[in-house]
C-alpha positions, 0 to 999 in steps of 0.5 A: 916453567913447564920443564921445571915442573916436570923435573920436580914431579920426577924428582918427587917420584924418584925420592919416593921410590928411593925411600921405599927401595933403598931400605929394602935393598939395604935390608936385603944386602944384610939379611937376604943375599944370594938372590941372583943365580945363573946356571945351566942343565945338561942331561937327556930328553924323551917324549911320552905319546902315541909311540912311547907309552913308558920309559923308552930308554933307546930314544933318550937324546942329549939336551940342555938348558940355561937359566936365571933365578931370582930367589925371593926367600929361602923357600921360593924362587922364580926361574927363567929358562931356555931349553934345547931338547930332542925327542923321537919315537916310532910305531915299531916300539908299540905292540900291534902298531909295527905295521904303521911304519910311522916314526918321527924326530924333532928338536924342541926349543922352549922358553919357560918361567917356573916357580921353585919351592924348596922343602927346606930353607936353602942357601939364601943365608949362611945359616940355611941348610946346604941341601934340599929337595925342591918342586917346580911348576910354571908356564912356557912355550915351545917350538917343534918341527917333526921329521921322519926318523929314517928320512931326515929330509921328509918334514911330516908337518908340511905333508899334512899326513892326516889330510888336515886343512892346514898345517898345525902350529909349530909354537905351542904352550906347555906347563913344566912340572918338575922335582929335584934335589940340590946342594951347596958345593960351597957355603962361605960367609961373604962369598958366592956359592956353587950349587949342584943338583939333579932334576926331572922336568915334565912338560904337559902340552896341549897338542897331540902332534909332537909325533905328527899323529893325532886321530885318523888316516886321510884318503890316499887317493885325494892326498895323491891328487892334491899333494902328489904320490910322495905325500900320499905314501908318507901319509900312509907309510905302511905302503912303503913296507908293502902294507895295504892302503887303509880306508879314510877314517881308520884310527891312526893315533890315540885322540885321548892322549896329549903328548908330553916331553921331559928332561932328566939331568944335572944342574950347575949354578952360581949365586953371585951375591955373597951370603951373610950371617943373620 
């Protein structure tokens, strides 16, 4: 008796769901196709922080992403994306800071969900436009791991270069903010379509350690005693080029500036669901 009651209850629930979902699915099939989209992006990445105050073109590195998008309407879509980026920088590029001899490089692996807003009706139905600018805003998280640019075996996070009590976390939140333009390469009734575009996505972070530089120098002698001479030298890397040891508390980075990283490139995607005409 008990299994029969369960089956009846689940049957009722299933029927209720079917009554709600089936009409909306049929409606979507007829008037709202082109929901699902898969694509990838290829381009260049860079960072903005203590050692990159502007468009530092020599530090752009190849990067890419894979994404899946659910288009809710001709204007809005939800984009889930995994990105691989590379960033780097050096104090040699900043006037007045060359003596520091600080540099870094890092891979960044990011997962993010972003709402995409089209400024014009786009691609969901055959009568929509075939091109539009768009805006992106979302939430994400990323992993990074900074090394010396000139010494790939030197992991500066492990050295605790500013005499931190513990290593900072490699996993951090971010807010992706982007804009772009896209167009339908094919726009045929009852057929999927290729979409190509160009975009720039900036990531606001909540850490100042992308470049392993936050506030002030630690005490050279203490670091040497606790972590060894190598760690002390890398913590005050100006000594490696003949510079003097600076006192503890001397400013090493800009505490008022959180680091950013960004991507600029091309996007290619395909909508598998055919378009239909209203």
